[in-house]
C-alpha positions, 0 to 999 in steps of 0.5 A: 500500500505504500507504493499504490495507496495514492492510486486506490484511496480517495479515487473514483472510476475513470470511465474516460479510460478504455482498456483493450478487450484481451484475456491476457490484459486485465485491469481497471482505471481510477482517477483523483484530481488530474491524475489517472491510474491504470491498475493492471491485474494480468499483464500480457506476455513479454513484447505483447503490445496493448493499446489503452485509449484515454479520452482526455486531451494533453496527456503529459506523462505515463509511469509505473508507481513501483520503480522496481518493475521493468519492461513498461513502455509507452508511446502516445498520440492524440487525435480529436482529444483521445490519447492512445 
């Protein structure tokens, strides 16, 4: 909870986040203020690419809360206020 507490306590669901419909990628999204949190419960296999759509313009940064985890990459593009 030391690492992920900010993404859980005092948050609400984030319906502006659309997760891929893949059985190997399971998660949900929460938000608090300007921050969005993606909770990944089941990670896809190594090198698998999954796209998360966020209906919020000007997404600034994506990072893992737990710096000990590796293998996360993020590329984004914005079209009509939807960041993918």
